[in-house]
C-alpha positions in Angstrom: 0.0 0.0 0.0 1.2 3.4 -0.9 1.8 5.9 2.0 1.8 9.7 1.4 2.8 12.2 4.0 1.4 15.7 3.6 -1.7 17.8 4.4 -4.4 17.7 1.7 -4.5 21.5 1.4 -1.0 21.7 0.0 -0.9 22.1 -3.8 2.1 19.8 -4.0 0.3 17.1 -2.0 -2.7 17.5 -4.2 -0.6 16.7 -7.3 0.4 13.4 -5.7 -3.0 12.6 -4.5 -4.6 13.4 -7.8 -2.2 11.0 -9.5 -2.9 8.3 -6.8 -6.6 8.8 -7.5 -6.2 8.4 -11.2 -4.3 5.1 -10.9 -6.7 3.7 -8.3 -4.3 2.0 -5.9 -4.8 1.7 -2.2 -3.1 4.3 -0.1 -2.8 5.9 3.3 -2.3 9.6 3.7 -0.9 11.2 6.9 -1.4 14.9 7.8 2.0 16.5 8.0 3.0 20.1 7.5 1.3 23.4 8.0 -0.9 23.4 11.2 -0.2 19.7 11.7 3.6 20.2 12.0 5.7 17.0 12.3 7.7 17.8 9.1 10.7 19.0 11.1 10.8 15.9 13.4 13.7 13.5 13.0 11.6 10.7 11.8 10.2 12.8 8.9 13.5 14.4 8.1 15.0 10.9 7.8 12.7 10.3 4.9 12.7 13.9 3.4 15.6 16.0 4.5 14.0 19.1 3.1 11.2 18.9 5.7 8.6 19.6 3.0 5.6 17.7 1.7 4.7 15.4 0.1 6.8 12.3 0.7 5.8 9.0 -0.9 6.6 5.5 0.4 6.1 2.6 -1.9 7.3 -0.5 0.0 10.9 0.3 0.9 11.2 3.0 -1.7 11.0 6.7 -0.5 10.5 9.6 -2.9 10.0 13.3 -2.4 9.4 16.3 -4.8 5.8 16.4 -6.0 6.4 16.3 -9.7 8.9 13.4 -9.3 6.2 11.6 -7.4 3.7 12.1 -10.2 6.2 10.9 -12.8 7.0 7.8 -10.7 3.3 6.9 -10.1 2.6 7.4 -13.8 5.4 5.2 -14.9 5.1 2.5 -12.2 1.3 2.1 -12.2 0.0 3.7 -15.4 2.6 3.6 -18.1 1.1 4.3 -21.5 -1.8 6.2 -19.9 -0.8 8.8 -17.3 2.7 8.5 -18.7 2.3 8.8 -22.5 3.8 5.9 -24.5 4.8 8.2 -27.3 8.2 9.7 -26.4 7.3 13.1 -27.9 4.1 13.3 -25.9 5.9 12.1 -22.9 8.5 14.9 -23.3 5.8 17.5 -23.8 4.0 16.3 -20.6 7.3 16.7 -18.7 7.8 20.1 -20.3 4.5 21.4 -18.8 5.2 19.8 -15.5 8.5 21.8 -15.4 6.7 24.9 -16.6 4.4 24.7 -13.6 7.4 24.8 -11.3 9.4 27.4 -13.1 6.7 29.9 -14.4 3.2 29.6 -13.1 4.0 28.5 -9.5 6.3 31.5 -8.8 3.8 33.8 -10.6 0.8 32.9 -8.4 2.7 32.7 -5.1 2.2 36.3 -3.9 -1.5 36.2 -4.8 -2.0 33.0 -2.8 0.0 34.2 0.2 -1.6 37.7 0.2 -5.2 36.6 -0.2 -5.2 33.3 1.7 -2.5 33.5 4.3 -2.4 37.2 5.2 -5.0 39.2 7.2 -6.8 41.7 5.1 -5.4 44.7 6.9 -1.8 43.5 6.3 -2.1 42.7 2.6 0.2 44.1 0.0 -2.3 44.9 -2.6 0.3 46.0 -5.2 2.1 42.7 -4.8 -1.1 40.7 -5.1 -2.2 42.6 -8.2 1.3 42.1 -9.8 1.1 38.4 -9.0 -2.4 38.1 -10.5 -1.2 39.8 -13.7 1.8 37.6 -14.0 -0.3 34.5 -13.5 -2.8 35.6 -16.2 0.1 36.2 -18.6 1.4 32.7 -17.9 -2.1 31.2 -18.4 -2.3 32.8 -21.8 0.7 30.6 -22.7 -1.2 27.5 -21.6 -4.3 28.7 -23.4 -2.2 28.9 -26.6 -1.1 25.3 -26.2 -4.6 24.1 -25.5 -5.7 25.7 -28.7 -3.6 23.1 -30.5 -4.2 20.0 -28.4 -7.0 18.8 -26.2 -4.7 18.3 -23.2 -1.2 19.7 -22.5 0.7 16.8 -24.1 -1.7 15.8 -26.8 -5.2 14.5 -27.3 -5.2 12.4 -24.1 -5.1 13.3 -20.4 -1.7 12.6 -19.0 0.6 13.3 -16.0 1.4 16.6 -17.6 -2.1 17.9 -16.9 -1.9 17.3 -13.1 0.5 19.9 -11.8 -0.8 22.5 -14.3 -4.4 21.6 -13.4 -3.8 22.2 -9.7 -2.4 25.7 -10.6 -5.4 26.3 -12.9 -7.8 25.7 -10.0 -5.9 28.2 -7.9 -5.8 30.7 -10.8 -9.6 30.6 -11.0 -9.9 31.1 -7.2 -7.3 33.8 -6.8 -7.7 35.8 -10.0 -11.4 36.8 -10.4 -10.6 39.2 -13.2 -9.3 36.9 -15.9 -8.7 37.4 -19.6 -10.7 35.5 -22.1 -9.1 32.0 -22.2 -11.5 29.8 -24.1 -9.1 26.9 -24.6 -8.2 26.8 -21.0 -11.8 26.9 -19.9 -12.7 24.1 -22.3 -9.8 22.0 -20.9 -10.7 22.9 -17.3 -14.2 21.7 -17.8 -12.7 18.3 -18.9 -10.7 18.2 -15.7 -13.8 18.8 -13.7 -15.3 15.6 -15.0 -12.5 13.5 -13.4 -13.3 12.1 -10.0 -9.7 12.3 -8.8 -9.6 16.0 -9.6 -12.8 16.6 -7.7 -11.8 14.6 -4.7 -8.3 15.8 -4.2 -8.2 19.3 -5.7 -11.5 21.1 -6.4 -13.3 20.0 -3.2 -10.6 21.3 -0.9 -10.8 25.0 0.0 -7.7 27.1 -0.2 -6.0 27.6 3.1 
């Protein structure tokens, strides 16, 4: 049975849990991080020296870093489906997973922290607005890709949609004034049909 350490409100944990939900294997999840703490305790640091979440255990195999976990689960349990069989599609899925880390994740951070984690009277409204604008510009890039393919890697849902989909959910929550992104909205409607997305991402309020 898979074991996942991390609170379900973490966007990085949600990536791992969405992948677990897609492959349909048995799992246990343990609340760690945030208000639950425990991530700086010696037992946890022995598994994940960063003290971050999530951490995955599959038998005697330990893995951290959320996108690495999604890639592992896709290959180990859903090769040819979550992990595309075609090498070009597989590379494109990986490209968008990396894009989530390098572009859209940093862009949306200040909006999330300012609107969700900061009391209203202490918010830096200029920083929040700048973050919302950067995120919208990033999502225009995604919208362009989704004008060419049904999902980020091609015509089938894949591991590449998971990290980007988690960020798209946050974008829709944190950026109420959004540009017209018809391809992204069409794609997002497809994500909403997936039970694992509903269970592990969309049903969990930002906190």
